[in-house]
C-alpha positions as CSV (number, residue, x, y, z in Angstrom):
1,M,3.1,-15.3,-13.6
2,E,-0.1,-14.9,-15.4
3,L,-0.8,-11.5,-16.8
4,E,-4.1,-10.9,-15.0
5,N,-2.3,-11.8,-11.6
6,F,0.6,-9.6,-12.5
7,E,-1.3,-6.6,-13.3
8,A,-3.9,-7.3,-10.4
9,V,-1.3,-7.8,-7.6
10,L,1.1,-5.1,-9.0
11,S,-1.7,-2.4,-9.1
12,A,-2.9,-3.2,-5.6
13,L,0.6,-3.0,-4.1
14,K,1.2,0.4,-5.8
15,N,-2.1,1.8,-4.8
16,E,-2.3,0.6,-1.3
17,R,-2.8,3.5,1.2
18,P,-0.5,3.8,3.2
19,F,1.9,2.5,0.7
20,H,4.2,-0.3,2.0
21,P,7.5,-0.9,0.3
22,F,7.7,-4.4,-1.6
23,V,10.0,-6.6,-3.0
24,V,9.8,-7.8,-6.8
25,S,11.6,-11.4,-7.2
26,L,12.3,-12.4,-10.7
27,V,12.7,-15.8,-12.1
28,N,16.4,-15.2,-12.9
29,G,16.9,-14.8,-9.0
30,N,17.3,-11.0,-9.1
31,K,15.4,-8.9,-6.5
32,F,14.6,-5.2,-6.1
33,E,12.6,-3.1,-3.6
34,V,9.9,-0.7,-5.0
35,D,10.2,1.9,-2.2
36,F,8.0,4.5,-3.8
37,P,4.7,3.9,-5.7
38,D,5.1,6.9,-8.1
39,A,8.4,5.5,-9.4
40,L,6.4,2.5,-10.8
41,S,4.6,2.5,-14.1
42,L,2.4,-0.4,-15.6
43,R,0.8,-1.0,-18.9
44,E,-0.3,-4.2,-20.6
45,G,1.9,-6.7,-18.8
46,V,5.1,-4.7,-18.6
47,A,6.3,-2.5,-15.8
48,I,9.2,-0.1,-15.2
49,F,10.5,1.0,-11.8
50,I,12.9,3.9,-11.4
51,G,15.0,3.3,-8.4
52,P,16.7,5.8,-6.1
53,R,19.8,5.7,-8.3
54,K,17.7,6.5,-11.3
55,V,18.5,3.3,-12.9
56,P,15.4,1.9,-14.7
57,V,14.2,-1.8,-14.2
58,F,12.1,-3.3,-16.8
59,F,10.0,-6.4,-16.0
60,D,7.0,-8.0,-17.3
61,H,4.6,-10.8,-16.3
62,Q,6.8,-13.7,-17.5
63,S,9.8,-12.4,-15.5
64,V,8.2,-12.2,-12.2
65,S,8.3,-15.2,-9.8
66,E,6.7,-13.2,-7.0
67,F,6.0,-10.1,-5.0
68,V,6.7,-10.1,-1.3
69,R,5.2,-7.3,0.8
70,D,6.4,-6.1,4.5
71,L,9.5,-8.0,4.7
72,L,10.3,-6.5,8.0
73,H,7.0,-7.5,9.6
74,R,6.3,-10.9,8.2
75,E,5.0,-13.2,10.9
76,E,7.2,-16.4,11.2
77,P,5.4,-19.7,10.7
78,A,4.2,-21.3,13.9
């Protein structure tokens, strides 16, 4: 993912009010849900998320394939 897109999208998702959890899909196939905005920190193309079990997840613009918002309420294609 391009650096500018990574930072813009991640910042928008983090700062959305009301906050909606979202999933980060990595290029290696791993996925994790960001469930709390203050558990996420971003700087210069690198982010860290501290999940509920206090296990940090480090990721950068090169490791992300996509961000998926609002999985439960996604509309199915017609």
